[in-house]
C-alpha positions as CSV (number, residue, x, y, z in Angstrom):
1,X,0.0,0.2,0.1
2,X,2.9,2.4,0.9
3,X,4.7,1.6,-2.4
4,X,1.3,2.5,-4.3
5,X,1.0,5.6,-2.5
6,X,4.4,6.5,-3.2
7,X,4.1,5.7,-7.0
8,X,1.1,8.0,-6.9
9,X,2.4,10.7,-5.5
10,X,5.4,10.6,-7.5
11,X,3.1,10.4,-10.9
12,X,1.1,13.3,-9.6
13,X,4.3,15.5,-8.9
14,X,5.4,14.6,-12.3
15,X,2.6,15.8,-14.1
16,X,2.4,19.2,-11.9
17,X,6.2,19.7,-13.2
18,X,5.7,18.7,-16.7
19,X,2.4,20.1,-17.7
20,X,3.2,23.7,-17.7
21,X,5.8,22.7,-20.2
22,X,3.1,21.6,-22.6
23,X,1.3,24.3,-22.7
24,X,1.0,25.7,-26.5
25,X,3.6,28.5,-26.9
26,X,0.4,31.1,-27.5
27,X,-0.7,30.2,-24.0
28,X,2.7,31.1,-22.7
29,X,3.0,34.1,-24.0
30,X,0.0,35.6,-23.2
31,X,1.4,36.2,-19.8
32,X,4.7,37.7,-20.0
33,X,3.7,41.6,-20.4
34,X,6.1,42.7,-17.9
35,X,7.0,46.0,-18.7
36,X,5.9,48.8,-16.2
37,X,4.3,50.6,-19.5
38,X,2.3,47.7,-20.4
39,X,1.4,47.0,-17.1
40,X,-0.1,50.3,-16.6
41,X,-1.6,50.3,-20.1
42,X,-3.1,47.2,-19.7
43,X,-4.7,47.9,-16.5
44,X,-6.0,51.0,-17.7
45,X,-7.6,49.4,-20.5
46,X,-9.3,46.7,-18.3
47,X,-10.5,49.8,-15.8
48,X,-12.0,52.0,-18.4
49,X,-13.8,49.2,-20.4
50,X,-15.5,47.4,-17.2
51,X,-13.2,44.6,-17.1
52,X,-14.5,42.8,-14.2
53,X,-17.6,42.2,-16.5
54,X,-15.8,40.9,-19.7
55,X,-16.5,37.5,-20.8
56,X,-12.9,35.9,-19.7
57,X,-12.2,38.7,-17.4
58,X,-8.1,39.1,-16.6
59,X,-6.9,38.5,-12.8
60,X,-5.6,42.0,-12.0
61,X,-4.7,41.3,-8.6
62,X,-2.3,38.7,-9.5
63,X,1.5,39.6,-8.3
64,X,2.6,37.3,-11.1
65,X,2.6,38.5,-14.9
66,X,-0.7,39.4,-16.0
67,X,-2.5,36.8,-17.0
68,X,-4.3,38.7,-20.0
69,X,-6.3,36.4,-22.4
70,X,-6.2,38.4,-25.7
71,X,-3.0,39.9,-25.2
72,X,0.0,38.7,-27.3
73,X,3.5,39.3,-26.4
74,X,7.0,39.0,-27.4
75,X,10.0,39.3,-25.4
76,X,7.8,41.1,-22.4
77,X,6.2,43.5,-25.3
78,X,2.8,43.4,-26.2
79,X,2.5,42.8,-30.1
80,X,-1.5,42.3,-30.2
81,X,-4.3,42.7,-28.5
82,X,-7.5,40.9,-29.3
83,X,-10.7,41.6,-27.3
84,X,-13.3,41.4,-29.7
85,X,-16.7,40.4,-28.4
86,X,-15.6,40.1,-24.8
87,X,-18.1,42.4,-23.6
88,X,-16.0,45.7,-23.2
89,X,-18.2,48.8,-22.0
90,X,-16.4,52.0,-21.7
91,X,-14.0,54.3,-23.3
92,X,-10.6,53.5,-25.0
93,X,-7.8,54.8,-22.8
94,X,-5.3,57.4,-24.3
95,X,-2.5,55.5,-22.6
96,X,-2.6,52.5,-24.7
97,X,-0.4,54.3,-27.2
98,X,2.6,53.5,-24.6
99,X,1.9,50.0,-26.3
100,X,4.6,51.2,-28.9
101,X,5.3,47.4,-30.6
102,X,1.5,46.9,-31.0
103,X,1.2,45.6,-35.0
104,X,-2.9,44.3,-34.2
105,X,-5.5,45.9,-32.3
106,X,-9.1,44.2,-32.3
107,X,-11.9,45.5,-30.0
108,X,-14.5,44.8,-32.5
109,X,-18.1,43.9,-31.4
110,X,-18.3,45.4,-28.0
111,X,-20.0,48.6,-26.3
112,X,-17.3,50.9,-26.5
113,X,-18.4,54.8,-26.9
114,X,-17.1,58.0,-27.1
115,X,-13.9,58.9,-29.5
116,X,-11.0,57.4,-30.6
117,X,-7.8,58.9,-28.8
118,X,-5.5,60.7,-31.0
119,X,-2.6,59.2,-29.3
120,X,-3.1,55.7,-30.9
121,X,-2.4,57.1,-34.3
122,X,1.8,56.9,-32.8
123,X,1.3,52.6,-33.3
124,X,3.9,53.0,-36.3
125,X,3.7,49.4,-36.8
126,X,0.0,48.7,-37.0
127,X,-1.0,46.2,-39.6
128,X,-4.8,45.4,-38.4
129,X,-6.9,48.2,-36.3
130,X,-10.3,47.0,-36.0
131,X,-13.0,49.1,-33.8
132,X,-16.0,48.0,-35.8
133,X,-19.4,47.2,-34.4
134,X,-19.2,49.6,-31.3
135,X,-20.7,53.0,-30.2
136,X,-18.0,55.0,-31.3
137,X,-18.5,58.7,-32.4
138,X,-16.8,62.0,-33.9
139,X,-14.4,62.4,-36.5
140,X,-11.5,60.1,-37.2
141,X,-8.2,61.9,-35.9
142,X,-6.1,63.6,-38.7
143,X,-3.3,62.1,-37.2
144,X,-4.5,58.3,-37.9
145,X,-4.2,59.2,-41.6
146,X,-1.1,60.9,-41.1
147,X,1.1,58.1,-39.2
148,X,-0.1,55.1,-40.7
149,X,0.3,54.0,-44.1
150,X,-2.9,52.8,-45.4
151,X,-1.5,50.4,-48.2
152,X,-3.4,47.5,-49.3
153,X,-1.7,45.5,-47.0
154,X,-3.2,47.1,-43.8
155,X,-6.8,46.5,-42.3
156,X,-8.6,49.1,-41.0
157,X,-11.8,48.7,-39.5
158,X,-14.1,51.5,-38.4
159,X,-17.7,50.6,-39.9
160,X,-20.5,50.2,-37.6
161,X,-19.9,53.1,-35.7
162,X,-20.8,56.9,-35.8
163,X,-17.3,57.7,-36.8
164,X,-16.7,60.5,-39.7
165,X,-13.6,61.3,-41.6
166,X,-11.9,60.5,-45.0
167,X,-10.6,57.0,-44.1
168,X,-13.6,55.7,-42.9
169,X,-16.8,54.0,-44.7
170,X,-19.3,54.2,-41.8
């Protein structure tokens, strides 16, 4: 009986040690946004869009790396945010612009209102920007047209909002 218990304990311990190593790379990458700017910007996004009410909310009380489902990082730097259809309700904070290496931003199909922050136009690596199907209003800031190269390879979605401007099909 004692041998069986020891074997069972050994197997359980081995599973606990090996299981995290078998996670897909994308899951491991979600939780390593450790720069102070990333933490502040992600906290601001969470707070300003009612994070506790999202489907799959983040655990913002953890002292560990932020467990941010929908956020992809590369070497501790946020490169993508995809929070489409997650129940975000509120406004986009301007300090998201501190995430300077972001190339994909998708918050489509939520309940985001207000205007688009001018500061987000500083995302010079932007490849895909989707704020469609929200409740955004106002004029698309001129900075979006000045700083982003709107070539055919870029994907910009503003539809199903009340946004006006030269790069928008409302």
